[in-house]
Legacy VTK file of the C-alpha trace (Angstrom):
# vtk DataFile Version 3.0
C-alpha trace
ASCII
DATASET POLYDATA
POINTS 80 float
-11.519 139.033 22.268
-14.574 141.102 23.068
-15.113 142.302 26.617
-18.168 140.095 27.117
-16.254 136.987 25.963
-13.341 137.883 28.225
-15.616 138.251 31.219
-17.400 134.988 30.465
-14.132 133.100 30.019
-12.702 134.734 33.133
-15.688 133.657 35.233
-15.512 130.132 33.818
-11.825 129.937 34.632
-12.402 131.091 38.202
-15.315 128.682 38.628
-13.142 125.785 37.441
-10.382 126.372 40.030
-10.862 124.193 43.100
-7.634 125.086 44.862
-8.180 127.796 47.496
-4.504 128.790 47.522
-4.521 129.344 43.749
-7.766 131.301 43.979
-6.361 133.426 46.791
-3.168 134.216 44.855
-5.182 134.965 41.731
-7.431 137.297 43.698
-4.438 139.120 45.225
-2.862 139.607 41.809
-6.007 140.938 40.157
-6.901 143.058 43.179
-3.465 144.720 43.316
-3.554 145.456 39.617
-7.090 146.809 39.816
-6.326 149.071 42.792
-2.987 150.364 41.507
-2.882 153.867 40.122
-0.712 155.051 37.266
2.694 156.095 38.536
2.131 154.587 41.980
5.423 152.677 42.000
7.354 155.609 40.516
6.019 157.934 43.207
7.172 155.599 45.989
10.806 155.629 44.870
13.315 157.695 46.832
15.380 160.419 45.141
18.372 158.064 45.092
16.332 155.236 43.546
14.942 157.570 40.885
18.433 158.844 40.050
19.791 155.291 39.799
16.908 154.170 37.602
17.262 157.129 35.261
21.036 156.632 35.074
20.544 152.937 34.266
18.149 153.850 31.484
20.614 156.367 30.066
23.503 153.885 30.256
21.427 151.216 28.515
21.382 153.341 25.360
25.120 152.645 24.877
25.585 149.172 23.337
28.963 148.828 25.103
27.123 148.711 28.427
24.833 145.858 27.411
25.351 142.167 28.203
24.138 139.580 25.674
21.111 137.550 26.744
23.008 134.278 26.190
25.705 135.367 28.657
23.164 136.338 31.319
21.203 133.116 30.757
24.392 131.081 31.250
25.290 133.046 34.381
21.856 132.536 35.945
21.179 129.068 34.515
20.376 127.542 37.894
17.428 129.929 38.335
16.030 129.651 34.813
LINES 1 81
80 0 1 2 3 4 5 6 7 8 9 10 11 12 13 14 15 16 17 18 19 20 21 22 23 24 25 26 27 28 29 30 31 32 33 34 35 36 37 38 39 40 41 42 43 44 45 46 47 48 49 50 51 52 53 54 55 56 57 58 59 60 61 62 63 64 65 66 67 68 69 70 71 72 73 74 75 76 77 78 79
């Protein structure tokens, strides 16, 4: 979709929402995304969090460490 069409559709969508709570949440979401800089979350992590994240990524490359989606879906069924 071309940028002009996206903008037009976006404005129409916003204009059609009559719920202030929905508009407020929508605004927060778009605003946070717009104001975020690349690597912002990564830069806020502590040394320990970075180490844990990198270790998790490394461990995920070994298929023996992975849990099938069906098993996780069954385990967390009440939240899905």
